[in-house]
N, C-alpha and C positions, 0 to 999 in steps of 0.2 A: 233329824238327828236323834241322839240318845243321851240319856243321863247315865253317868257311871257311878256305881256304888262299889266300893272295894274294901276288903279287909286283908291287909298284908300280914304275913307271918311275923310275929314279934320275936325279939331276941336277936335280930340280925342274921337269922338263919336263911340261907339261900333257898329259893324256891318256895312253893306252897302259897297259901293265901287263896282267897276267892274273890270273884268279881261278878257283878250283875249289871247288865245293860238293859235299860227300860226306855222304850220310845218316849220322846218328849211329849207326845199328845196324851200319855197316860199319867194320871196323877199318882205319884209315888213318893212316899215319905219314909226315910230311914227310921225303923222302929226299934231295932236292937242290933247293934253292930257286931256283937260276938257273944258266944256262950261264955259263962263265967269261967275264968281261969286262963292262964297264958297259952295253953296248947290248943285252944279252941279256935277254929277258923270258920266263922259263919257270919252271914248277913241276913237280917230280917227286914223286909221292906213291905210297908202297907200300901196296897194298890186300891184305889178308890174309883169305882165306876161312876158314870154320869148319873145313874139311877140311885146312887147312894150305897151300893153293895161294896163292902170292904173285905178284901182277902189279904192274908199275910203270905208272902212268898219268901221262903227260906232257902238259902244256898249254903251248903255246908261241906266241909272236907274233914275227914278223919284219916290220919296217916295209917298205912298198912300195919305198922308196928305199934299202934295205939294200945294202951292198956285196957283191960276189962273195965276198970273204973271209969275211963273216958267213955266207953260204950254206954255204960249205965247213966252217966250224966247227960249224954246226948239224947238218949231215949227218954229220960225224965223231962228234959227241957221240951222235947217235941210233944210229949204227952200233956204237959202243963199248958203249953201254948195252944195245942189243938183242942183242948177241952173248953177253951173260951173263945176261939176264933175259927173262922173258915181258913184253912191252911193248904198251901201247896208247898211241898218240900222236894228239892232236887239237890244232887251233889254226888260226891264220891265218898261213901262211908267206909269202904274197904272192910265190910263185915264179912267174915268167913263162914256165914251160916246159910244154909239152904232156905229158900223162901218158905217152905213148909215148916221150918224149925227156926223161925226168926227170934232174935233176942228181944226185940221190941214187941210188947203185947199191947193190944188195944185195951184201953181202960174202960 
């Protein structure tokens, strides 16, 4: 089976939110359930291997009409977290930038 981690959209708005399913044989601990602010939809789960290696897995959603400020906050949160931890990030960011001209810069 699987463990289910979810972050529903707040404010009673239909749709949105994120979910992450992790196999039961993988040690997974909810690390941070959303980025700061009501419009952020993200889950951070700490995955621990049998050899003691820890990786943070982030699942995030940014609506297509998200403000530039939200992009900056998402990128800042990712930069802060990835500077301290081994990280894998997946999701639908709806960034309208080409890969060669990304908004997020590596610190």
